[in-house]
VOGU-3710 file (C-alpha; in Angstrom, 3 decimals, decimal comma):
1> mrrrdflrga> 87,307/37,850/41,845  85,457/34,963/42,440  86,481/31,781/44,501  85,752/29,388/41,449  87,061/31,192/38,544  90,642/32,122/40,738  90,920/28,604/41,320  90,222/27,684/38,169  93,468/30,033/36,581  95,348/29,128/39,641
11> latgvvgaaa> 95,543/25,711/38,015  96,068/26,797/34,810  98,599/28,776/35,510  100,435/26,479/37,246  100,249/27,430/40,678  98,681/24,050/42,591  101,976/22,989/40,603  104,696/24,772/41,795  105,949/21,949/44,012  106,563/20,147/40,372
21> gqtsnahaas> 108,906/23,162/39,461  106,435/25,362/38,260  107,384/28,889/38,651  105,084/32,111/38,915  106,304/35,933/39,163  107,461/35,779/42,783  109,370/32,591/41,841  111,590/34,709/39,595  111,922/36,814/42,022  115,147/37,082/44,307
31> agtalqsdaa> 114,432/35,698/47,746  114,599/38,573/49,568  113,415/40,923/47,542  109,563/42,320/48,359  107,257/42,766/44,898  104,622/44,756/44,726  101,528/42,518/45,360  97,349/43,449/44,929  96,574/40,994/48,144  95,119/42,844/50,845
41> iipvrlrces> 97,523/40,332/53,136  101,109/40,074/53,613  103,004/37,439/55,992  105,056/38,429/58,718  106,800/37,702/61,902  108,069/33,718/60,802  108,328/31,998/63,475  109,827/27,872/63,776  108,337/25,604/66,614  107,447/29,219/68,156
51> frnplgldva> 110,532/30,717/67,881  112,465/33,047/65,900  115,626/31,997/64,071  116,123/28,949/66,203  119,114/27,338/66,733  119,289/23,260/67,553  115,425/22,019/67,005  115,044/18,267/67,453  111,822/17,708/66,395  112,124/15,517/63,171
61> qprmawqlqp> 109,359/17,590/61,640  109,821/21,307/62,354  106,574/23,589/62,395  106,074/26,774/60,737  104,057/29,665/61,363  103,162/33,352/60,147  101,002/36,420/61,217  99,453/38,040/58,773  99,241/41,707/58,627  96,776/43,595/56,206
71> vdqdarglrq> 98,512/46,257/53,680  95,327/49,260/54,596  95,605/49,146/58,305  91,788/50,327/58,657  90,579/47,099/56,587  88,671/44,703/58,365  87,638/41,357/57,302  90,774/40,024/55,903  91,306/36,367/55,853  93,680/34,072/54,703
81> layqvrvasa> 92,394/31,289/51,256  95,275/29,757/50,583  99,908/29,515/51,080  102,450/27,997/50,021  106,088/27,392/51,879  109,195/27,188/50,456  112,149/25,126/52,408  116,258/25,029/51,549  119,457/24,581/52,051  120,310/27,886/51,590
91> pellvgrpdl> 118,740/31,156/50,601  119,963/31,357/47,136  117,995/27,935/46,165  114,859/29,431/47,492  114,469/30,553/43,912  113,206/28,111/41,486  113,246/24,991/42,800  114,001/24,565/46,098  115,936/21,531/47,274  113,950/20,584/50,771
101> wdsgfvetse> 110,994/21,368/50,119  107,818/23,413/48,279  104,150/22,686/49,726  102,567/24,139/46,247  99,386/25,480/46,626  97,184/24,709/49,797  93,876/25,952/50,086  93,138/26,740/54,095  93,000/29,363/56,154  95,946/28,068/58,597
111> qlqveyagad> 99,272/29,704/59,524  100,429/28,049/62,365  101,552/24,680/63,228  102,412/24,425/59,344  104,161/20,755/59,754  107,287/20,835/57,443  107,022/17,277/54,772  110,264/17,481/52,796  113,500/15,837/52,747  114,636/13,766/56,159
121> lasrarcfwq> 116,656/16,442/57,664  119,604/15,308/59,591  121,567/16,660/62,054  123,023/20,434/62,076  120,933/21,101/58,980  120,307/24,340/58,140  116,894/25,297/56,437  116,058/28,562/54,432  112,127/29,371/53,840  109,492/31,889/53,567
131> vrvwdaeges> 106,016/32,032/52,908  103,246/33,691/50,525  99,983/33,593/50,996  96,461/34,536/49,026  93,656/36,583/50,318  90,266/35,661/50,279  89,720/37,850/46,385  92,285/35,570/45,641  95,282/37,996/45,513  98,647/36,783/45,970
141> sawsrpshwe> 100,951/38,227/48,334  104,633/38,840/47,771  106,851/36,129/49,096  108,211/36,541/52,478  111,880/37,746/53,284  113,851/34,194/54,099  113,570/33,137/57,546  115,842/29,742/58,936  115,962/27,028/61,375  118,889/24,848/62,099
151> mgllepsdwe> 118,847/21,469/63,484  120,766/20,137/66,969  121,918/17,419/67,351  119,439/14,644/66,908  121,265/10,650/67,899  123,374/10,051/70,424  126,457/9,465/68,551  125,980/12,771/67,096  127,757/13,787/70,868  131,191/13,528/70,454
161> gswigdgske> 132,078/15,061/73,971  131,286/13,169/77,408  130,018/14,050/80,964  133,328/15,640/82,847  132,992/17,319/86,513  136,156/17,315/89,396  135,577/14,273/91,011  134,113/15,332/94,279  131,693/12,384/95,898  128,617/13,334/98,154
171> pgsteghyee> 129,179/14,251/101,899  129,242/11,138/103,617  125,914/12,672/106,114  123,591/14,474/105,825  124,716/17,774/107,922  127,872/17,552/105,075  125,955/19,065/102,038  125,715/22,250/104,598  129,701/22,790/104,860  131,459/24,682/102,432
181> dpapllrref> 131,572/23,851/98,565  133,073/25,524/95,941  131,541/25,463/92,642  134,351/24,302/90,045  135,693/26,165/87,072  136,409/24,189/84,157  138,339/25,434/80,985  139,670/23,780/77,592  142,445/25,579/75,471  142,398/24,648/71,931
191> elggpvahar> 143,759/25,971/68,365  141,767/27,066/65,086  143,234/25,752/62,476  142,262/28,746/59,953  139,124/31,261/58,808  136,437/30,181/60,352  133,160/29,916/58,184  130,906/29,342/61,351  130,676/27,890/64,780  127,873/26,063/67,063
201> lyaaglgyye> 128,282/25,141/70,933  125,981/22,549/72,062  126,248/21,952/75,885  124,504/21,030/79,070  125,422/21,504/82,697  123,933/19,813/86,034  121,979/22,053/87,973  123,128/25,002/86,664  126,144/26,184/84,179  127,515/29,272/83,167
211> lrlngekisd> 129,623/29,193/79,665  132,261/31,359/78,844  134,277/31,830/75,534  137,740/33,676/75,632  137,182/35,923/78,536  133,183/36,568/77,486  130,050/35,040/78,511  128,301/33,109/75,699  124,620/34,425/75,896  122,228/36,219/77,722
221> hvldpawtsf> 120,778/33,273/79,364  121,461/32,578/83,374  120,283/29,823/85,292  120,376/27,210/82,308  119,017/24,307/81,883  115,333/24,493/82,524  114,725/22,192/85,072  112,836/19,051/83,853  112,861/15,638/85,551  116,722/14,768/84,386
231> dkrvpytshd> 115,601/11,423/84,581  113,635/11,569/81,533  115,569/14,457/79,418  118,353/16,895/80,108  117,709/19,736/77,876  120,943/21,660/76,184  121,391/24,922/74,564  123,165/25,643/71,170  124,720/28,579/70,267  126,423/30,864/67,556
241> vtamlqsgdn> 129,734/31,831/68,789  130,916/32,074/65,291  131,805/35,906/66,215  133,417/35,534/69,467  136,875/32,873/68,031  139,933/34,228/67,185  142,502/33,108/65,433  145,291/31,122/67,170  144,942/30,165/70,521  141,458/30,064/72,217
251> vmgamlgngw> 140,129/28,920/75,908  136,492/27,466/76,239  135,415/27,463/80,284  132,583/27,072/82,390  131,035/27,713/85,878  129,033/24,556/87,690  126,478/25,106/89,973  123,804/22,897/92,412  120,606/24,356/90,725  117,828/21,642/90,689
261> ynplpmqmwg> 120,170/18,827/90,379  122,292/19,013/93,640  119,630/20,612/96,297  120,510/20,805/99,888  118,698/17,913/101,635  116,292/20,292/103,664  113,260/18,741/105,430  110,805/21,064/103,827  107,969/21,506/106,252  109,938/18,915/108,709
271> rinirehmit> 109,058/16,454/106,420  109,755/16,077/102,990  113,168/15,927/101,213  113,046/16,870/97,787  116,760/14,801/96,782  114,810/11,699/97,665  112,372/12,389/95,141  114,747/13,828/92,126  117,438/12,596/90,175  120,422/13,953/91,686
281> grprliaqle> 124,326/14,008/91,648  127,575/16,244/91,669  128,027/19,166/89,109  128,848/18,123/85,703  128,574/19,297/82,236  128,755/18,156/78,540  129,445/20,128/75,768  130,502/19,907/72,308  132,224/23,246/70,376  131,795/22,557/66,369
291> vtyedgsrqt> 134,348/24,957/64,086  133,176/24,596/60,214  136,193/26,360/58,153  135,812/27,804/55,384  137,033/24,962/53,259  134,457/22,446/54,420  136,703/20,951/57,074  135,174/20,420/60,570  136,728/20,689/64,250  135,275/19,147/67,067
301> vgtdeewthh> 136,233/20,160/70,909  134,459/18,036/73,387  134,557/17,855/76,528  136,933/14,732/77,781  139,573/14,111/79,978  141,476/16,987/78,349  140,203/19,905/80,255  141,088/20,914/83,812  139,309/22,367/86,963  140,229/23,767/90,137
311> pgpirrnsvy> 137,504/25,326/92,851  135,881/28,653/91,650  135,191/31,451/94,435  131,545/30,843/94,930  131,981/28,724/97,864  128,531/28,060/98,623  125,371/27,798/95,984  121,306/26,758/97,221  118,185/27,712/94,986  116,578/28,210/98,327
321> lgeeydarda> 119,879/29,786/100,605  121,279/32,128/98,525  124,910/31,656/97,167  128,100/32,645/99,105  130,994/34,184/97,068  134,659/35,399/98,051  136,440/37,180/95,597  139,573/36,443/97,533  140,021/32,593/95,607  138,750/34,451/91,855
331> qpgwdasgfd> 141,529/34,058/89,647  141,341/36,676/86,842  141,900/35,528/83,205  141,185/32,022/83,698  138,735/31,969/81,054  141,263/33,241/78,560  144,586/32,336/76,936  147,223/33,287/78,219  146,330/32,098/81,755  148,396/30,081/83,849
341> asawsaavav> 146,925/26,955/84,295  149,795/24,403/85,646  147,654/24,344/89,329  144,803/23,212/87,954  144,056/19,161/88,264  142,429/17,386/85,093  139,102/16,650/84,968  136,912/13,415/85,273  134,838/11,502/83,463  131,698/10,775/85,312
351> adasdalgpl> 131,087/7,553/83,437  127,623/6,864/85,252  125,470/9,518/84,120  124,432/8,533/81,180  123,226/5,832/82,909  120,926/7,699/85,435  120,412/10,736/83,261  117,282/11,002/80,583  118,553/11,483/76,912  119,848/14,830/75,645
361> raqdvppiri> 117,038/17,231/74,673  117,114/20,619/72,714  115,938/22,964/75,390  112,552/24,100/74,316  110,783/27,276/76,301  112,563/30,687/76,032  116,010/31,254/78,331  116,053/32,831/82,023  117,165/36,116/81,329  117,290/39,529/83,301
371> tdriepvsvn> 114,497/41,548/81,903  114,256/44,799/83,932  116,270/46,456/86,024  115,360/48,494/89,372  116,790/50,830/91,734  116,060/51,368/95,014  113,346/54,015/96,559  115,463/53,945/99,694  118,140/53,256/102,205  117,593/53,389/105,818
381> eissgififd> 120,412/52,948/108,620  117,852/50,908/110,954  120,485/50,254/113,633  124,661/50,193/113,596  125,889/49,126/110,352  122,344/47,525/109,429  120,966/49,068/106,433  117,472/48,599/104,877  116,966/49,288/100,451  113,963/49,454/99,664
391> mgqnfagwar> 113,609/48,111/96,438  110,164/49,869/95,871  108,488/46,406/94,016  108,156/43,238/95,329  110,322/40,948/92,478  111,796/37,637/91,553  115,991/37,803/90,594  119,097/39,229/91,992  120,186/42,300/93,733  123,389/43,154/92,197
401> lrvegppgvr> 125,920/44,698/94,452  128,561/47,651/94,171  131,424/47,951/97,157  134,818/49,546/97,636  136,321/47,998/100,555  139,536/45,984/102,141  140,203/42,453/101,356  138,346/40,068/103,616  135,173/42,060/104,146  132,073/40,732/104,586
411> vrmrfgelly> 128,640/41,836/103,433  125,728/39,935/103,903  122,585/40,180/101,906  119,264/39,010/103,440  116,419/39,072/101,338  112,162/39,608/102,897  109,162/40,592/101,483  108,024/42,449/104,805  109,532/44,543/107,028  108,530/44,388/111,284
421> adgrlnpmta> 107,135/47,585/112,863  110,365/48,841/114,062  111,780/48,992/110,108  114,099/45,949/110,640  113,680/43,124/107,873  110,928/40,391/108,202  111,796/37,279/106,166  109,454/34,971/107,439  107,077/35,115/104,167  110,487/33,686/101,990
431> vagqikrrsa> 111,862/31,053/104,293  112,306/27,957/102,456  109,689/24,961/103,520  108,772/27,032/107,009  112,053/25,943/108,467  111,683/28,809/111,098  112,727/26,840/114,227  114,813/24,350/116,200  112,471/20,979/117,080  112,751/20,143/120,804
441> dgisvggpga> 115,817/17,728/120,736  117,130/21,112/119,538  117,288/20,104/115,646  116,209/22,693/113,588  113,247/21,181/111,743  114,766/21,368/108,271  116,898/18,079/109,696  120,300/17,920/110,585  122,765/20,889/109,280  119,944/23,132/108,377
451> pevaeqldty> 119,841/26,599/109,754  117,386/27,340/112,108  115,719/29,991/109,596  116,136/28,607/105,878  116,211/32,375/104,550  117,231/33,757/101,779  121,222/35,332/102,029  123,876/36,346/99,598  127,039/36,880/101,155  130,140/38,765/99,529
461> tlsgngieiy> 133,763/38,676/100,589  136,471/41,257/99,084  139,104/40,967/97,662  140,444/44,691/97,878  141,155/45,328/94,213  139,313/48,706/93,943  135,243/49,105/93,097  133,435/45,735/92,681  130,553/44,639/91,773  129,103/41,006/92,440
471> tprftfhgfr> 126,183/39,082/90,337  124,630/36,384/91,717  124,691/33,078/88,960  123,325/29,608/90,740  120,307/31,515/93,174  117,270/33,540/92,902  115,149/35,319/95,467  111,509/36,638/95,772  112,196/40,212/97,873  111,119/43,865/97,817
481> yvevsgfpgr> 113,513/44,371/100,743  117,040/44,044/101,506  119,129/44,442/104,782  122,635/44,896/104,292  125,383/44,649/107,178  129,373/44,502/106,780  129,207/46,994/104,336  132,347/49,441/104,522  131,160/52,750/104,880  127,453/54,232/104,088
491> pgtdaleglr> 125,977/52,775/101,141  123,996/54,855/98,905  120,970/53,690/96,610  123,689/53,288/93,959  125,264/50,316/95,889  122,345/48,059/94,552  120,577/47,145/91,858  117,884/45,000/91,698  117,952/42,554/88,448  114,784/41,274/87,763
501> lntdvesvge> 114,716/37,441/85,861  112,151/35,573/84,630  111,848/33,432/81,608  111,450/35,570/78,958  108,258/35,159/77,065  106,738/37,304/74,881  104,396/39,825/75,539  101,457/39,232/72,636  98,450/40,852/74,386  97,614/44,186/76,049
511> fscadetlne> 95,549/45,999/77,837  94,213/49,510/79,096  91,305/51,215/80,276  90,115/54,321/81,730  89,654/53,069/84,758  93,641/53,481/86,663  92,334/50,556/89,522  92,212/48,206/86,434  95,026/49,267/84,880  96,940/48,261/88,048
521> iqsmvqwtll> 95,563/45,044/88,555  96,579/44,177/85,155  100,557/45,251/85,912  100,113/43,497/89,171  98,829/40,249/87,289  101,644/40,592/84,699  104,303/41,126/87,103  103,515/38,792/89,367  103,047/35,763/87,116  106,910/37,017/85,612
531> snlfsvqsdc> 107,587/36,536/89,092  106,716/33,040/88,851  108,512/32,469/85,651  111,800/30,016/86,171  111,138/27,241/83,695  108,766/25,837/85,298  105,827/28,207/86,611  106,075/28,060/90,622  104,058/29,070/93,091  106,316/31,560/94,726
541> parekfqygg> 110,073/32,720/93,613  111,129/31,792/97,375  109,509/29,543/99,887  108,775/26,574/97,519  110,052/26,832/93,764  107,763/24,415/92,552  105,359/23,938/90,004  102,147/22,729/91,298  99,167/22,329/88,881  96,660/23,813/90,993
551> divatsemat> 98,171/27,175/89,907  98,264/26,756/86,614  94,821/25,267/86,269  93,766/28,852/87,990  95,987/31,539/85,714  97,151/29,462/82,006  93,992/31,660/80,440  95,270/34,911/82,079  98,887/33,793/81,067  97,781/33,107/78,128
561> lnydfsnfya> 96,415/35,902/76,767  99,207/38,063/78,100  102,206/36,261/77,071  102,988/33,413/74,246  103,517/30,728/76,431  102,874/28,089/73,764  106,689/26,262/74,242  106,731/26,806/77,949  103,100/24,957/78,817  103,945/22,686/75,920
571> katrdhgeaa> 107,194/21,705/78,230  104,699/22,178/81,585  102,544/19,549/80,068  105,557/17,360/79,566  106,859/18,194/82,681  103,499/16,944/84,357  103,290/13,898/81,866  106,438/12,697/82,632  105,961/12,917/86,253  102,828/10,739/86,381
581> reggwlteta> 103,439/7,919/88,770  102,746/4,320/88,393  99,227/3,255/87,432  98,647/7,272/85,877  98,264/9,167/88,457  99,596/12,667/88,054  101,355/14,406/90,482  100,704/17,266/92,979  103,819/19,142/91,153  106,183/18,688/88,250
591> pfvgisaeny> 108,679/17,878/88,641  107,968/15,745/91,406  109,064/16,763/94,576  106,945/14,732/97,154  104,219/16,547/97,788  100,717/14,435/97,766  97,512/15,466/99,132  95,024/12,992/100,711  93,838/10,659/97,328  93,451/7,395/95,894
601> apdaapigwg> 96,433/6,028/95,087  99,752/7,165/96,805  101,539/10,633/95,564  98,802/11,098/93,110  97,431/14,837/92,986  94,497/16,228/93,992  91,732/16,732/91,447  92,513/20,244/90,715  95,864/20,166/90,635  96,430/16,858/88,077
611> lahpllavql> 93,785/18,605/86,124  96,872/20,948/84,789  98,036/18,427/82,502  94,820/17,768/80,402  93,511/21,330/80,706  96,876/22,894/79,778  96,512/20,174/76,312  93,004/21,492/75,314  94,446/24,817/75,811  97,262/24,424/73,694
621> hryygdrriv> 94,962/22,776/70,932  92,397/25,480/71,053  95,358/28,815/71,283  98,382/27,830/68,829  96,434/25,305/67,032  99,396/22,548/68,570  97,741/18,842/67,724  100,881/17,392/68,321  100,841/17,622/72,230  97,286/16,538/72,407
631> eeqydtakrw> 98,339/13,236/70,122  102,147/13,070/72,345  99,857/13,515/75,376  96,563/11,675/74,868  96,599/8,625/76,756  98,321/9,671/79,999  95,365/12,143/80,302  92,751/9,318/79,614  94,939/6,891/81,803  94,184/9,796/84,538
641> vdnyaehadg> 90,745/10,246/84,177  89,888/6,614/83,953  91,261/6,332/87,183  89,121/8,368/88,963  86,458/7,037/86,985  87,142/3,588/88,979  87,606/5,109/91,819  84,557/7,677/92,576  81,654/6,252/93,659  78,933/7,457/91,805
651> hiidrcisdh> 81,250/9,978/89,792  81,455/12,204/92,791  85,188/12,689/94,049  85,204/12,277/97,697  88,547/13,233/98,459  90,787/16,622/97,778  93,547/18,727/99,191  90,268/20,424/101,576  91,074/24,231/102,829  94,470/23,280/102,977
661> esldprpdgh> 95,797/26,157/105,006  92,213/27,997/105,841  91,869/30,462/108,514  88,969/28,478/110,170  89,155/25,026/111,840  89,427/22,434/108,771  87,214/19,236/108,823  88,865/16,133/110,280  89,337/12,996/107,937  86,267/10,599/108,369
671> rplppgcavd> 88,563/7,817/106,154  91,702/5,909/106,816  94,077/7,690/104,830  95,179/4,719/101,851  99,592/3,661/102,661  101,850/6,119/101,580  98,890/8,519/100,366  100,088/10,479/103,508  101,707/10,398/106,462  99,868/9,443/109,316
681> redggdsrsr> 99,972/11,638/112,356  99,306/10,127/116,393  96,858/12,970/116,606  95,297/10,932/113,321  95,767/14,399/111,046  97,113/14,022/107,505  100,433/15,298/106,070  99,235/18,585/104,695  98,963/20,062/108,601  95,868/21,219/109,451
691> rrpdsihrar> 97,686/23,885/111,796  97,674/27,211/110,952  100,788/28,671/109,261  103,323/29,991/111,385  102,500/33,400/109,981  98,982/33,272/111,758  100,405/31,348/114,671  102,199/34,555/115,693  98,971/36,797/115,419  96,756/37,018/118,664
701> dgdrrgvrrs> 94,707/34,316/119,449  91,435/34,579/118,166  91,982/37,832/116,588  91,179/38,124/112,925  92,343/41,491/112,800  95,920/40,083/114,242  95,648/37,313/111,656  95,212/39,873/108,670  97,838/42,017/110,140  100,535/39,200/110,177
711> llgsgnrrir> 99,885/38,887/106,635  99,137/42,143/104,783  101,122/44,692/107,299  99,300/46,995/109,197  98,223/50,555/108,063  97,734/49,320/104,291  94,547/48,759/103,541  94,936/48,721/99,598  97,320/45,416/99,249  98,754/47,636/95,924
721> srhpgvpghr> 100,175/50,163/98,175  102,433/47,409/100,476  102,780/44,741/97,717  102,713/45,886/94,682  103,101/42,348/92,975  103,176/40,013/95,677  104,888/37,089/94,218  105,475/35,327/97,067  101,944/35,033/98,223  99,923/32,054/96,884
731> ahhgtrtrrr> 96,430/32,196/96,062  95,274/30,214/98,572  96,816/32,643/101,283  94,374/35,234/100,051  92,326/36,152/103,603  88,761/38,082/102,922  88,935/41,702/103,198  85,851/42,189/105,196  83,247/39,942/107,230  80,153/38,564/106,971
741> tpgsrrphgr> 77,231/39,637/108,964  74,422/37,789/109,145  71,756/38,299/105,917  74,664/40,557/104,161  75,682/39,792/100,677  79,133/37,345/100,442  82,071/39,588/100,441  83,689/40,229/97,233  87,291/40,999/98,061  89,794/38,547/98,109
751> tgsgrawwph> 93,610/39,586/98,457  96,330/37,251/97,144  97,929/36,147/93,315  94,817/34,865/91,888  94,128/30,853/92,469  90,782/29,632/90,923  87,773/28,358/92,555  86,221/25,568/91,655  84,072/22,959/93,644  87,135/21,296/94,911
761> rgrhlrnevs> 86,548/20,122/98,419  85,659/16,646/98,759  81,440/17,054/99,645  81,645/19,377/96,803  82,595/17,990/94,303  79,308/17,466/92,702  78,759/18,296/88,680  75,563/19,846/89,527  73,802/23,003/87,972  71,152/24,741/89,762
771> prgtdtrrpr> 69,573/27,611/87,755  69,313/31,188/88,860  67,501/32,167/92,371  67,271/29,041/93,524  68,735/27,645/97,057  71,858/26,351/96,689  72,918/25,964/100,212  74,589/22,529/101,155  75,971/21,005/99,487  77,029/23,485/97,222
781> rrrlrdgadp> 76,141/23,521/93,925  78,059/25,292/90,707  75,529/28,065/89,245  76,531/28,910/85,811  75,849/32,592/83,993  73,267/32,079/80,739  74,869/30,574/77,779  77,552/29,067/79,846  78,427/25,645/78,730  77,711/23,271/81,783
791> rvpwmglhar> 80,447/20,544/80,697  83,875/22,916/81,763  84,299/24,217/85,470  84,585/28,235/85,750  87,783/29,339/86,389  89,029/32,481/87,781  90,294/34,690/90,319  88,241/33,603/93,333  84,956/33,033/91,208  82,410/32,107/93,109
801> pgrhhpvgal> 78,854/30,226/92,162  77,117/32,991/89,868  79,893/35,344/89,423  83,124/35,060/86,621  86,129/36,858/87,837  88,849/36,583/85,607  91,954/36,568/86,591  93,364/39,480/85,370  92,132/41,955/82,886  92,608/40,421/80,191
811> gvqrqhllaq> 90,519/37,387/81,466  88,227/35,612/79,082  84,840/34,026/79,623  84,559/30,307/78,712  81,251/31,300/76,311  82,933/33,424/74,731  85,902/30,931/74,123  83,653/28,207/72,848  81,542/30,669/70,518  84,572/31,362/68,425
821> ppdvrlgerv> 85,542/29,564/65,760  87,811/26,950/65,835  90,752/28,456/63,685  90,000/31,858/65,692  93,537/31,251/67,476  96,158/33,484/69,385  98,154/33,200/67,132  96,495/34,929/64,186  96,832/38,677/63,852  94,257/39,479/61,866
831> vlqghrrpst> 90,988/40,606/61,412  88,600/38,510/62,399  84,921/39,417/62,485  86,030/42,810/64,825  88,462/40,619/66,941  92,773/40,813/67,092  94,079/38,369/68,439  97,739/37,915/70,033  100,336/36,297/68,198  102,681/32,894/68,819
//
């Protein structure tokens, strides 16, 4: 059928007028019934705001998306000509005239970011929707199976609960933060009044929290909430707890950890206390359980002073230093009915919380979950009572302990990425903020109260009640090896289990080939990426855990081609936008933690790190069709670009991060530093110390091979055999794998996790393009591959002038991207010109 005839027929039969109440054969069918269709494609995998059947959305106009599945899997050149979406407040209302919205016939190939345009949606509104499409021949598909979404609490007045805590105060000294500080338990008993139709629990806790109902954890989420700038927004989660309620008495409970809201005041690198740059406070909770009965009535149980609290068995918890748990202080059954809570105290309302915190917003990234389980490959006793477990793989997460012994026995678990030559644990590559020694006055470089070595350590004290299983809750580690001491008896490999954690982004891209080396690189890159996803994309899951813009710039295309990052990178873009300093300068990390290199204004990021914000906005539009994020963040990006245009002499950026931790000496500074940009040292250096890292100091002076051994370990020529995953090694910590001799070509290999090359050093920041074969000696100039767009810098795994090495085997060359039509995006799993694209 010709397209012109199809449109004429569609108008004649009333398809275009479906919004006015006209019905087609598909309308007459049940909403859940699949009808036979002559269309070559059908809509599947329906999403709303990139989630499947999400709860608790707080956007006024949710965006819908779907994928197209060919009826004949061998067909090629298929496309969508048009779509029709209908939305109703109940599944049965989808048939005929839906009560919320009917888009009518919309002639477009778009299948991403289709914005709801129906009746206004109120808090808690439940919306059911489905879609049908027309193929290039004008044939209509059957209606998809219904999907749904549910609105969250859209207005502050919807929250009947208030912030509560245990009433504890901030320590009176810096040292006080390191003293024992039990994580509070909170509970509330309530009684149901009849048969329940459905129940929703909305909650936010600061810093971390775990919700429980009638003795069970309510979800598989861990380390909620997502870390962001809590003075700008506080993420809350929504849960369907209908099946967890019971007739009669019920108990709702929560455990509160410190997380990123109450971090320790450690002086990272001896100079940066992140508490001075973030909003902080004592752990607190706001929660609201809404029970809707079958008769339509509703009961709300919110956080208030009727809740009670008690110190929990977690005696200490820190995102960096780990967790200490005393099972003797556990209170079995505290989160279930029938428990004697007479010794518990009334919870305390936190009156000032709403003044300092940002508004409550629905958490808009996938949760952190346990995504893999890892069994140790060996356990060795290296000295009396000290055992080394080798997990066989570097990863980020927890070690779950299984132990049996008398009460009071303390089992210590230290974590590290390497071993010393004698088999002992080497924790130094995973030490927080390079806090590895004491200063001349005998105080830890981390400040008063900080440990001399800020290593990762979990401690479990046995209760003596048979077999005990301990899983941490409010910390996470990056490690391969675990040193266990104090274990009663000799442990087997079943005494520990590795639990990999990461933000649970969905895999959407696959790669394999006949070359196993490339397959292993692909696997290593994916594993390393996941090891750095903890609601932010961190540089490492042990030492810093911060979301640096430079790491995102280097890896965002790789990440997007492997996983669905539509929501994750939208949050990262907002994180950087919300962290922008006065005057519009973007920061090096987001949330901002006080780290900044030399720049034109205080706290401003180096240009390659600030680039993450506009780059992500562009990529979100390019790959996912997200126009909203561009509109939302355009002014922020423009102010940042305008700032550089104002300060750069002749469009040359003459300052940046230099070589950071180069093995070679860094050039001396030649300009006075703007006030507040960096801490001037007496020797004239800047705050990004030019001294080499501690691991390099420990190598033999002047011996490059010693340096290499200190970073990679001796006797390991292939990094995959020693570090399969290497989440703890930042890309700019890479070292050359062979020396360059006079007259030889530039070495091809570097080790590391994959930071991009671009001309980021001050004297090299020139947007000049040299043809192949010309002399590009100093100043270094960028050479681009034939056909590339000279306006866009190359990004890739250690890409060098004239070459492009994609980050991971699914990396993509920019000229290939620029050659694609604008509607070819990752969400369109249809066959277009032979390309099969990953999905949202």
